[in-house]
NUMIVO-386357 format. One record per residue: residue number from 1; residue in three letters; x, z, y of N, C-alpha, C in turn. Coordinates in Angstrom, 1 decimal. Last residue first. Layout:
% residues N
@n->NUM; res->ALA; n.east->X; n.up->Z; n.north->Y; ca.east->X; ca.up->Z; ca.north->Y; c.east->X; c.up->Z; c.north->Y
...
% end
This chain:
% residues 132
@n->132; res->SER; n.east->-14.1; n.up->0.4; n.north->-1.0; ca.east->-15.5; ca.up->0.9; ca.north->-0.8; c.east->-15.4; c.up->2.4; c.north->-0.5
@n->131; res->ILE; n.east->-12.3; n.up->-2.3; n.north->0.1; ca.east->-12.2; ca.up->-0.9; ca.north->-0.3; c.east->-13.6; c.up->-0.3; c.north->0.0
@n->130; res->ASN; n.east->-12.0; n.up->-5.6; n.north->-1.2; ca.east->-12.7; ca.up->-4.6; ca.north->-0.3; c.east->-12.5; c.up->-3.2; c.north->-0.8
@n->129; res->GLU; n.east->-8.9; n.up->-7.2; n.north->-1.7; ca.east->-10.2; ca.up->-6.7; ca.north->-2.2; c.east->-10.7; c.up->-5.7; c.north->-1.2
@n->128; res->LEU; n.east->-6.8; n.up->-10.0; n.north->-1.9; ca.east->-7.3; ca.up->-9.0; ca.north->-1.1; c.east->-8.6; c.up->-8.5; c.north->-1.7
@n->127; res->TYR; n.east->-4.1; n.up->-10.8; n.north->-4.2; ca.east->-5.4; ca.up->-11.0; ca.north->-3.7; c.east->-5.8; c.up->-9.8; c.north->-2.8
@n->126; res->GLY; n.east->-1.1; n.up->-12.7; n.north->-4.8; ca.east->-2.0; ca.up->-11.6; ca.north->-5.1; c.east->-3.4; c.up->-11.9; c.north->-4.5
@n->125; res->SER; n.east->2.3; n.up->-13.6; n.north->-4.2; ca.east->0.9; ca.up->-14.0; ca.north->-4.5; c.east->0.1; c.up->-12.7; c.north->-5.0
@n->124; res->PHE; n.east->4.9; n.up->-14.7; n.north->-2.2; ca.east->4.2; ca.up->-13.6; ca.north->-2.7; c.east->2.8; c.up->-14.1; c.north->-3.1
@n->123; res->TYR; n.east->8.1; n.up->-16.0; n.north->-1.7; ca.east->6.7; ca.up->-16.3; ca.north->-2.1; c.east->6.1; c.up->-15.0; c.north->-2.6
@n->122; res->ALA; n.east->10.5; n.up->-17.2; n.north->0.6; ca.east->10.0; ca.up->-16.2; ca.north->-0.2; c.east->8.5; c.up->-16.5; c.north->-0.5
@n->121; res->GLY; n.east->13.2; n.up->-19.6; n.north->1.0; ca.east->11.9; ca.up->-19.1; ca.north->1.2; c.east->11.5; c.up->-18.0; c.north->0.2
@n->120; res->SER; n.east->16.6; n.up->-18.4; n.north->0.8; ca.east->15.6; ca.up->-19.4; ca.north->0.8; c.east->14.3; c.up->-18.8; c.north->1.0
@n->119; res->CYS; n.east->19.2; n.up->-17.2; n.north->2.7; ca.east->18.0; ca.up->-16.8; ca.north->2.0; c.east->17.0; c.up->-17.9; c.north->2.0
@n->118; res->PHE; n.east->22.7; n.up->-17.2; n.north->2.6; ca.east->21.5; ca.up->-18.0; ca.north->2.9; c.east->20.3; c.up->-17.5; c.north->2.1
@n->117; res->MET; n.east->25.7; n.up->-15.8; n.north->3.8; ca.east->24.5; ca.up->-15.7; ca.north->3.0; c.east->23.4; c.up->-16.6; c.north->3.5
@n->116; res->SER; n.east->28.1; n.up->-15.9; n.north->5.4; ca.east->27.8; ca.up->-17.0; ca.north->4.5; c.east->26.5; c.up->-16.9; c.north->3.7
@n->115; res->ASN; n.east->29.5; n.up->-14.3; n.north->7.1; ca.east->28.5; ca.up->-15.2; ca.north->7.7; c.east->27.9; c.up->-16.2; c.north->6.7
@n->114; res->GLY; n.east->29.8; n.up->-11.3; n.north->5.5; ca.east->30.4; ca.up->-12.2; ca.north->6.4; c.east->29.3; c.up->-13.0; c.north->7.1
@n->113; res->THR; n.east->28.3; n.up->-9.6; n.north->3.8; ca.east->28.4; ca.up->-11.1; ca.north->3.5; c.east->29.3; c.up->-11.8; c.north->4.3
@n->112; res->ILE; n.east->26.7; n.up->-7.1; n.north->2.4; ca.east->28.0; ca.up->-7.3; ca.north->3.1; c.east->28.4; c.up->-8.8; c.north->2.8
@n->111; res->ALA; n.east->23.2; n.up->-7.1; n.north->2.8; ca.east->24.4; ca.up->-7.4; ca.north->2.0; c.east->25.6; c.up->-7.4; c.north->3.0
@n->110; res->THR; n.east->19.7; n.up->-6.7; n.north->2.4; ca.east->20.9; ca.up->-6.2; ca.north->3.0; c.east->22.1; c.up->-6.6; c.north->2.2
@n->109; res->VAL; n.east->16.4; n.up->-7.8; n.north->2.9; ca.east->17.6; ca.up->-7.9; ca.north->2.1; c.east->18.8; c.up->-7.4; c.north->3.0
@n->108; res->GLU; n.east->12.9; n.up->-7.2; n.north->2.6; ca.east->14.1; ca.up->-7.0; ca.north->3.4; c.east->15.3; c.up->-7.1; c.north->2.5
@n->107; res->ILE; n.east->9.6; n.up->-8.3; n.north->2.8; ca.east->10.8; ca.up->-8.1; ca.north->2.0; c.east->12.0; c.up->-8.1; c.north->2.9
@n->106; res->TRP; n.east->6.6; n.up->-6.6; n.north->3.9; ca.east->7.6; ca.up->-7.7; ca.north->4.0; c.east->8.7; c.up->-7.3; c.north->3.0
@n->105; res->MET; n.east->3.4; n.up->-5.6; n.north->5.2; ca.east->4.3; ca.up->-5.7; ca.north->4.1; c.east->5.3; c.up->-6.8; c.north->4.3
@n->104; res->TRP; n.east->1.2; n.up->-3.3; n.north->6.9; ca.east->2.1; ca.up->-4.5; ca.north->7.0; c.east->3.1; c.up->-4.4; c.north->5.8
@n->103; res->ALA; n.east->-2.1; n.up->-2.3; n.north->7.7; ca.east->-0.9; ca.up->-2.1; ca.north->7.0; c.east->-0.1; c.up->-3.4; c.north->7.0
@n->102; res->SER; n.east->-3.9; n.up->-1.6; n.north->10.8; ca.east->-3.6; ca.up->-2.4; ca.north->9.6; c.east->-2.3; c.up->-2.0; c.north->9.0
@n->101; res->SER; n.east->-4.3; n.up->1.9; n.north->11.7; ca.east->-4.3; ca.up->0.5; ca.north->12.0; c.east->-4.1; c.up->-0.3; c.north->10.7
@n->100; res->GLY; n.east->-6.4; n.up->4.6; n.north->10.5; ca.east->-5.2; ca.up->4.0; ca.north->11.2; c.east->-5.4; c.up->2.5; c.north->11.5
@n->99; res->GLY; n.east->-8.5; n.up->5.4; n.north->8.9; ca.east->-8.5; ca.up->5.7; ca.north->10.4; c.east->-7.4; c.up->5.2; c.north->11.2
@n->98; res->PRO; n.east->-6.3; n.up->5.6; n.north->6.2; ca.east->-7.7; ca.up->5.8; ca.north->6.7; c.east->-7.6; c.up->6.1; c.north->8.2
@n->97; res->SER; n.east->-3.8; n.up->3.1; n.north->6.1; ca.east->-4.1; ca.up->4.5; ca.north->6.2; c.east->-5.5; c.up->4.6; c.north->6.7
@n->96; res->PRO; n.east->-4.1; n.up->0.1; n.north->4.0; ca.east->-4.0; ca.up->0.8; ca.north->5.3; c.east->-4.4; c.up->2.3; c.north->5.3
@n->95; res->ILE; n.east->-2.3; n.up->-0.5; n.north->1.1; ca.east->-3.6; ca.up->0.0; ca.north->1.6; c.east->-3.4; c.up->0.6; c.north->3.0
@n->94; res->VAL; n.east->-1.2; n.up->-2.4; n.north->-1.4; ca.east->-0.9; ca.up->-2.1; ca.north->0.0; c.east->-2.2; c.up->-1.8; c.north->0.6
@n->93; res->TYR; n.east->0.0; n.up->-2.1; n.north->-4.7; ca.east->-1.2; ca.up->-2.0; ca.north->-3.8; c.east->-0.7; c.up->-1.6; c.north->-2.4
@n->92; res->ILE; n.east->1.5; n.up->-4.2; n.north->-7.1; ca.east->1.7; ca.up->-3.3; ca.north->-5.9; c.east->0.5; c.up->-3.3; c.north->-5.1
@n->91; res->ARG; n.east->2.7; n.up->-5.3; n.north->-9.8; ca.east->1.4; ca.up->-4.8; ca.north->-9.4; c.east->1.7; c.up->-3.8; c.north->-8.3
@n->90; res->THR; n.east->4.4; n.up->-8.3; n.north->-10.9; ca.east->4.3; ca.up->-6.9; ca.north->-10.4; c.east->2.9; c.up->-6.5; c.north->-10.2
@n->89; res->PRO; n.east->6.8; n.up->-10.6; n.north->-12.0; ca.east->5.4; ca.up->-10.2; ca.north->-12.0; c.east->5.3; c.up->-8.7; c.north->-11.6
@n->88; res->ARG; n.east->9.5; n.up->-11.8; n.north->-10.1; ca.east->8.9; ca.up->-10.7; ca.north->-10.9; c.east->7.4; c.up->-10.7; c.north->-10.8
@n->87; res->ASP; n.east->12.3; n.up->-12.7; n.north->-9.3; ca.east->11.2; ca.up->-13.5; ca.north->-9.8; c.east->10.4; c.up->-12.6; c.north->-10.7
@n->86; res->ALA; n.east->14.9; n.up->-12.9; n.north->-7.3; ca.east->13.9; ca.up->-11.9; ca.north->-7.7; c.east->12.7; c.up->-12.8; c.north->-8.0
@n->85; res->THR; n.east->18.3; n.up->-13.9; n.north->-7.6; ca.east->16.9; ca.up->-14.1; ca.north->-7.5; c.east->16.1; c.up->-12.9; c.north->-7.8
@n->84; res->HIS; n.east->21.3; n.up->-15.1; n.north->-6.3; ca.east->20.6; ca.up->-13.9; ca.north->-6.7; c.east->19.1; c.up->-14.2; c.north->-6.5
@n->83; res->VAL; n.east->23.7; n.up->-17.4; n.north->-7.3; ca.east->22.4; ca.up->-17.3; ca.north->-6.8; c.east->21.8; c.up->-15.9; c.north->-7.2
@n->82; res->TYR; n.east->26.8; n.up->-19.1; n.north->-6.9; ca.east->26.1; ca.up->-17.9; ca.north->-7.3; c.east->24.8; c.up->-17.8; c.north->-6.6
@n->81; res->ASN; n.east->27.5; n.up->-22.4; n.north->-8.0; ca.east->27.4; ca.up->-21.4; ca.north->-6.9; c.east->26.5; c.up->-20.2; c.north->-7.4
@n->80; res->GLY; n.east->27.6; n.up->-24.4; n.north->-9.8; ca.east->28.5; ca.up->-23.3; ca.north->-10.1; c.east->28.4; c.up->-22.2; c.north->-9.0
@n->79; res->THR; n.east->25.6; n.up->-26.3; n.north->-9.6; ca.east->26.9; ca.up->-26.6; ca.north->-9.0; c.east->27.9; c.up->-25.5; c.north->-9.2
@n->78; res->TYR; n.east->23.4; n.up->-25.2; n.north->-10.8; ca.east->24.0; ca.up->-26.3; ca.north->-11.5; c.east->25.3; c.up->-26.7; c.north->-10.9
@n->77; res->ASP; n.east->23.9; n.up->-21.6; n.north->-10.2; ca.east->23.1; ca.up->-22.9; ca.north->-10.2; c.east->23.9; c.up->-24.0; c.north->-10.8
@n->76; res->THR; n.east->24.1; n.up->-18.5; n.north->-11.8; ca.east->24.8; ca.up->-19.6; ca.north->-11.2; c.east->23.9; c.up->-20.8; c.north->-11.2
@n->75; res->LEU; n.east->22.7; n.up->-15.2; n.north->-11.0; ca.east->22.8; ca.up->-16.4; ca.north->-11.8; c.east->23.8; c.up->-17.4; c.north->-11.1
@n->74; res->LYS; n.east->21.6; n.up->-12.0; n.north->-11.0; ca.east->22.7; ca.up->-12.9; ca.north->-10.5; c.east->22.9; c.up->-14.0; c.north->-11.5
@n->73; res->GLU; n.east->18.6; n.up->-10.6; n.north->-10.0; ca.east->19.3; ca.up->-11.2; ca.north->-11.1; c.east->20.4; c.up->-12.1; c.north->-10.6
@n->72; res->LEU; n.east->17.5; n.up->-7.6; n.north->-8.5; ca.east->17.9; ca.up->-8.9; ca.north->-8.4; c.east->18.7; c.up->-9.4; c.north->-9.6
@n->71; res->PRO; n.east->14.6; n.up->-5.5; n.north->-8.1; ca.east->15.8; ca.up->-5.8; ca.north->-8.9; c.east->16.2; c.up->-7.3; c.north->-8.7
@n->70; res->LEU; n.east->13.7; n.up->-4.0; n.north->-5.2; ca.east->13.4; ca.up->-5.2; ca.north->-6.0; c.east->14.7; c.up->-5.5; c.north->-6.8
@n->69; res->PRO; n.east->12.4; n.up->-0.8; n.north->-4.3; ca.east->13.5; ca.up->-1.7; ca.north->-4.6; c.east->13.1; c.up->-2.9; c.north->-5.5
@n->68; res->LEU; n.east->10.2; n.up->-0.1; n.north->-1.8; ca.east->10.2; ca.up->-0.3; ca.north->-3.2; c.east->11.4; c.up->-1.2; c.north->-3.5
@n->67; res->THR; n.east->9.2; n.up->2.2; n.north->0.6; ca.east->10.2; ca.up->1.2; ca.north->0.3; c.east->10.3; c.up->1.2; c.north->-1.2
@n->66; res->ALA; n.east->6.7; n.up->3.0; n.north->3.0; ca.east->7.1; ca.up->3.0; ca.north->1.6; c.east->8.2; c.up->1.9; c.north->1.5
@n->65; res->TRP; n.east->5.3; n.up->5.1; n.north->5.5; ca.east->6.2; ca.up->4.0; ca.north->5.1; c.east->6.5; c.up->4.1; c.north->3.6
@n->64; res->LEU; n.east->2.5; n.up->6.2; n.north->7.5; ca.east->3.3; ca.up->6.3; ca.north->6.2; c.east->4.1; c.up->5.0; c.north->6.1
@n->63; res->PRO; n.east->0.6; n.up->6.3; n.north->9.5; ca.east->2.0; ca.up->6.8; ca.north->9.8; c.east->2.9; c.up->6.8; c.north->8.6
@n->62; res->SER; n.east->1.0; n.up->2.8; n.north->8.8; ca.east->1.2; ca.up->3.9; ca.north->9.8; c.east->0.2; c.up->5.0; c.north->9.6
@n->61; res->ALA; n.east->2.2; n.up->1.5; n.north->6.5; ca.east->0.7; ca.up->1.8; ca.north->6.6; c.east->0.7; c.up->3.0; c.north->7.5
@n->60; res->ASN; n.east->4.5; n.up->-0.7; n.north->5.7; ca.east->4.2; ca.up->0.2; ca.north->6.8; c.east->2.6; c.up->0.3; c.north->6.9
@n->59; res->ILE; n.east->6.7; n.up->-1.4; n.north->3.2; ca.east->5.3; ca.up->-1.3; ca.north->3.5; c.east->5.2; c.up->-0.3; c.north->4.7
@n->58; res->ARG; n.east->9.1; n.up->-3.6; n.north->1.8; ca.east->8.8; ca.up->-2.5; ca.north->2.8; c.east->7.4; c.up->-2.6; c.north->3.2
@n->57; res->ILE; n.east->11.0; n.up->-4.2; n.north->-1.0; ca.east->9.7; ca.up->-4.5; ca.north->-0.3; c.east->9.5; c.up->-3.3; c.north->0.6
@n->56; res->LYS; n.east->14.4; n.up->-5.1; n.north->-1.1; ca.east->13.3; ca.up->-4.1; ca.north->-1.2; c.east->12.1; c.up->-4.7; c.north->-0.5
@n->55; res->ALA; n.east->17.7; n.up->-5.7; n.north->-2.3; ca.east->16.5; ca.up->-6.2; ca.north->-1.8; c.east->15.4; c.up->-5.1; c.north->-2.0
@n->54; res->THR; n.east->21.2; n.up->-6.1; n.north->-1.8; ca.east->20.1; ca.up->-5.2; ca.north->-2.3; c.east->18.8; c.up->-5.8; c.north->-1.6
@n->53; res->PRO; n.east->24.0; n.up->-8.1; n.north->-2.9; ca.east->22.9; ca.up->-7.8; ca.north->-2.0; c.east->21.9; c.up->-6.8; c.north->-2.6
@n->52; res->LYS; n.east->27.1; n.up->-8.3; n.north->-3.2; ca.east->26.1; ca.up->-7.6; ca.north->-4.0; c.east->24.9; c.up->-7.2; c.north->-3.1
@n->51; res->VAL; n.east->29.6; n.up->-10.8; n.north->-3.3; ca.east->28.5; ca.up->-10.2; ca.north->-2.5; c.east->27.5; c.up->-9.6; c.north->-3.5
@n->50; res->THR; n.east->31.4; n.up->-12.1; n.north->-4.9; ca.east->31.6; ca.up->-10.6; ca.north->-4.7; c.east->30.5; c.up->-10.0; c.north->-3.9
@n->49; res->SER; n.east->31.0; n.up->-14.8; n.north->-5.0; ca.east->30.7; ca.up->-14.0; ca.north->-6.2; c.east->30.8; c.up->-12.5; c.north->-6.0
@n->48; res->SER; n.east->29.5; n.up->-16.2; n.north->-2.1; ca.east->30.6; ca.up->-15.6; ca.north->-2.7; c.east->30.2; c.up->-14.8; c.north->-3.9
@n->47; res->GLY; n.east->27.1; n.up->-17.3; n.north->-1.2; ca.east->28.3; ca.up->-18.0; ca.north->-0.8; c.east->29.6; c.up->-17.3; c.north->-1.4
@n->46; res->PRO; n.east->24.5; n.up->-16.3; n.north->-1.7; ca.east->25.4; ca.up->-15.5; ca.north->-1.0; c.east->26.7; c.up->-16.2; c.north->-0.6
@n->45; res->LEU; n.east->21.4; n.up->-17.1; n.north->-1.6; ca.east->22.6; ca.up->-17.9; ca.north->-1.9; c.east->23.8; c.up->-17.2; c.north->-1.1
@n->44; res->LEU; n.east->18.6; n.up->-15.9; n.north->-3.0; ca.east->19.6; ca.up->-15.6; ca.north->-2.1; c.east->20.8; c.up->-16.4; c.north->-2.5
@n->43; res->GLU; n.east->15.1; n.up->-16.4; n.north->-3.5; ca.east->16.4; ca.up->-16.7; ca.north->-3.9; c.east->17.4; c.up->-16.4; c.north->-2.7
@n->42; res->PHE; n.east->12.0; n.up->-14.9; n.north->-4.7; ca.east->12.9; ca.up->-15.5; ca.north->-3.6; c.east->14.2; c.up->-15.7; c.north->-4.2
@n->41; res->PHE; n.east->8.7; n.up->-13.8; n.north->-5.5; ca.east->9.8; ca.up->-14.6; ca.north->-5.8; c.east->10.6; c.up->-14.9; c.north->-4.6
@n->40; res->VAL; n.east->6.3; n.up->-11.7; n.north->-7.0; ca.east->7.2; ca.up->-11.9; ca.north->-5.9; c.east->8.3; c.up->-12.8; c.north->-6.3
@n->39; res->HIS; n.east->2.9; n.up->-11.1; n.north->-7.8; ca.east->4.1; ca.up->-11.8; ca.north->-8.1; c.east->4.9; c.up->-11.9; c.north->-6.8
@n->38; res->GLU; n.east->0.8; n.up->-9.5; n.north->-7.0; ca.east->0.9; ca.up->-9.7; ca.north->-8.4; c.east->2.2; c.up->-10.4; c.north->-8.8
@n->37; res->ILE; n.east->-0.5; n.up->-7.2; n.north->-4.8; ca.east->0.6; ca.up->-8.1; ca.north->-5.0; c.east->0.8; c.up->-8.3; c.north->-6.5
@n->36; res->VAL; n.east->-3.4; n.up->-6.6; n.north->-3.3; ca.east->-2.8; ca.up->-6.4; ca.north->-4.6; c.east->-1.8; c.up->-7.5; c.north->-4.8
@n->35; res->LEU; n.east->-4.4; n.up->-5.0; n.north->-0.4; ca.east->-3.7; ca.up->-6.2; ca.north->-0.9; c.east->-3.1; c.up->-5.8; c.north->-2.3
@n->34; res->ARG; n.east->-7.6; n.up->-3.9; n.north->0.7; ca.east->-6.3; ca.up->-3.6; ca.north->0.1; c.east->-5.7; c.up->-4.9; c.north->-0.5
@n->33; res->LYS; n.east->-9.6; n.up->-3.3; n.north->3.6; ca.east->-9.1; ca.up->-4.2; ca.north->2.5; c.east->-7.9; c.up->-3.5; c.north->1.9
@n->32; res->GLY; n.east->-10.1; n.up->-1.8; n.north->5.8; ca.east->-11.3; ca.up->-2.1; ca.north->4.9; c.east->-10.9; c.up->-2.9; c.north->3.7
@n->31; res->GLN; n.east->-7.8; n.up->-3.3; n.north->8.0; ca.east->-8.6; ca.up->-2.1; ca.north->7.6; c.east->-9.8; c.up->-2.6; c.north->6.7
@n->30; res->PRO; n.east->-5.7; n.up->-6.0; n.north->6.7; ca.east->-6.6; ca.up->-5.4; ca.north->7.6; c.east->-7.3; c.up->-4.1; c.north->7.1
@n->29; res->VAL; n.east->-2.4; n.up->-6.5; n.north->6.3; ca.east->-3.5; ca.up->-6.1; ca.north->5.5; c.east->-4.5; c.up->-5.4; c.north->6.4
@n->28; res->GLU; n.east->-0.1; n.up->-9.0; n.north->7.1; ca.east->-1.0; ca.up->-7.9; ca.north->7.6; c.east->-2.1; c.up->-7.7; c.north->6.6
@n->27; res->TYR; n.east->3.3; n.up->-9.6; n.north->6.4; ca.east->1.9; ca.up->-9.9; ca.north->6.0; c.east->1.0; c.up->-8.7; c.north->6.4
@n->26; res->ALA; n.east->6.1; n.up->-10.6; n.north->8.2; ca.east->5.3; ca.up->-9.5; ca.north->7.7; c.east->3.9; c.up->-10.1; c.north->7.4
@n->25; res->ALA; n.east->8.8; n.up->-12.7; n.north->7.2; ca.east->7.7; ca.up->-12.4; ca.north->8.1; c.east->6.8; c.up->-11.4; c.north->7.5
@n->24; res->THR; n.east->11.6; n.up->-11.2; n.north->5.8; ca.east->10.6; ca.up->-12.2; ca.north->5.8; c.east->9.6; c.up->-11.8; c.north->6.9
@n->23; res->ARG; n.east->15.0; n.up->-10.4; n.north->6.8; ca.east->13.6; ca.up->-10.0; ca.north->6.4; c.east->12.7; c.up->-11.2; c.north->6.5
@n->22; res->TYR; n.east->18.4; n.up->-9.3; n.north->6.5; ca.east->17.4; ca.up->-10.4; ca.north->6.7; c.east->16.0; c.up->-9.9; c.north->6.3
@n->21; res->LYS; n.east->21.5; n.up->-8.2; n.north->7.6; ca.east->20.1; ca.up->-7.9; ca.north->7.2; c.east->19.2; c.up->-9.0; c.north->7.5
@n->20; res->ALA; n.east->24.9; n.up->-7.8; n.north->6.9; ca.east->23.8; ca.up->-8.6; ca.north->7.4; c.east->22.5; c.up->-8.1; c.north->6.8
@n->19; res->ILE; n.east->28.2; n.up->-6.6; n.north->7.5; ca.east->26.8; ca.up->-6.3; ca.north->7.0; c.east->25.8; c.up->-7.2; c.north->7.7
@n->18; res->GLY; n.east->30.7; n.up->-6.9; n.north->8.5; ca.east->30.2; ca.up->-8.0; ca.north->7.7; c.east->28.8; c.up->-7.7; c.north->7.1
@n->17; res->THR; n.east->31.8; n.up->-5.1; n.north->10.2; ca.east->31.6; ca.up->-4.7; ca.north->8.8; c.east->31.2; c.up->-5.8; c.north->7.9
@n->16; res->ALA; n.east->32.1; n.up->-6.6; n.north->12.6; ca.east->33.1; ca.up->-5.6; ca.north->12.2; c.east->33.0; c.up->-5.3; c.north->10.7
@n->15; res->GLU; n.east->29.9; n.up->-8.1; n.north->13.0; ca.east->31.1; ca.up->-8.8; ca.north->12.8; c.east->32.2; c.up->-7.8; c.north->12.2
@n->14; res->SER; n.east->26.8; n.up->-7.5; n.north->11.7; ca.east->27.9; ca.up->-6.8; ca.north->12.3; c.east->29.2; c.up->-7.6; c.north->12.0
@n->13; res->HIS; n.east->23.4; n.up->-8.2; n.north->12.2; ca.east->24.7; ca.up->-8.7; ca.north->11.7; c.east->25.8; c.up->-8.0; c.north->12.5
@n->12; res->TYR; n.east->19.9; n.up->-8.4; n.north->11.7; ca.east->21.1; ca.up->-7.6; ca.north->12.0; c.east->22.3; c.up->-8.3; c.north->11.5
@n->11; res->THR; n.east->18.0; n.up->-10.1; n.north->11.0; ca.east->17.6; ca.up->-9.1; ca.north->12.0; c.east->18.8; c.up->-8.2; c.north->12.4
@n->10; res->GLN; n.east->17.3; n.up->-13.4; n.north->10.3; ca.east->18.3; ca.up->-12.4; ca.north->10.3; c.east->18.0; c.up->-11.4; c.north->11.4
@n->9; res->GLU; n.east->14.4; n.up->-14.3; n.north->8.5; ca.east->15.1; ca.up->-14.2; ca.north->9.8; c.east->16.1; c.up->-13.2; c.north->9.7
@n->8; res->TRP; n.east->12.9; n.up->-16.7; n.north->6.2; ca.east->13.7; ca.up->-15.4; ca.north->6.5; c.east->14.2; c.up->-15.5; c.north->7.9
@n->7; res->GLU; n.east->9.5; n.up->-17.8; n.north->5.6; ca.east->11.0; ca.up->-18.0; ca.north->5.8; c.east->11.6; c.up->-16.7; c.north->6.2
@n->6; res->THR; n.east->7.0; n.up->-17.8; n.north->3.1; ca.east->7.5; ca.up->-17.4; ca.north->4.4; c.east->9.0; c.up->-17.7; c.north->4.4
@n->5; res->ASN; n.east->3.9; n.up->-18.1; n.north->1.7; ca.east->5.3; ca.up->-18.7; ca.north->1.7; c.east->5.8; c.up->-18.4; c.north->3.1
@n->4; res->LEU; n.east->1.5; n.up->-16.4; n.north->0.1; ca.east->2.3; ca.up->-16.4; ca.north->1.4; c.east->3.6; c.up->-17.0; c.north->1.1
@n->3; res->ARG; n.east->-1.7; n.up->-16.3; n.north->-1.0; ca.east->-0.4; ca.up->-16.8; ca.north->-1.3; c.east->0.3; c.up->-16.9; c.north->0.1
@n->2; res->VAL; n.east->-4.4; n.up->-14.7; n.north->-2.4; ca.east->-3.5; ca.up->-14.7; ca.north->-1.2; c.east->-2.2; c.up->-15.3; c.north->-1.7
@n->1; res->MET; n.east->-7.6; n.up->-15.4; n.north->-3.6; ca.east->-6.2; ca.up->-15.4; ca.north->-3.9; c.east->-5.4; c.up->-15.5; c.north->-2.6
% end
C-alpha cells in the first residue's frame, strides 16, 4: 500500500492577473514498477465565493506527459467559508516509459485568486506492483 500525504507549494503568482498555481510534491514511480492510484483527496480554501479553481493530476513518464482533470466540488464549511474538494475513488495507472527514467505524478491547481487561496494537504493512496 502506498500512502502519500503531501503539502502544497506555490509555483506561480501574478499580481497583475491574480492567477496563482500550486502543486504538491511529486511521487516517483521507479522503473520496473507501476503505481495504481485508488483514491485522491484534497481541499482548497479559496477565500472568496467567486474563485473557480481547476485541478488536475499531472504525470511525467518522459518523453510522455499526461494531464487528467480532477472534478472539484464546491461546499461551505461550518463557518460559512467556501471549500473546494476532490475526494474521489479512482483507478489511474502511472507507468514509466520503457527504457526511460522513472515516472513522476503530482496534483496541480490553478485559480484566479489574488492572494487568498489556501491549499490543505493532499492525500493519495494506492499500491506499487511489478511490471513483468
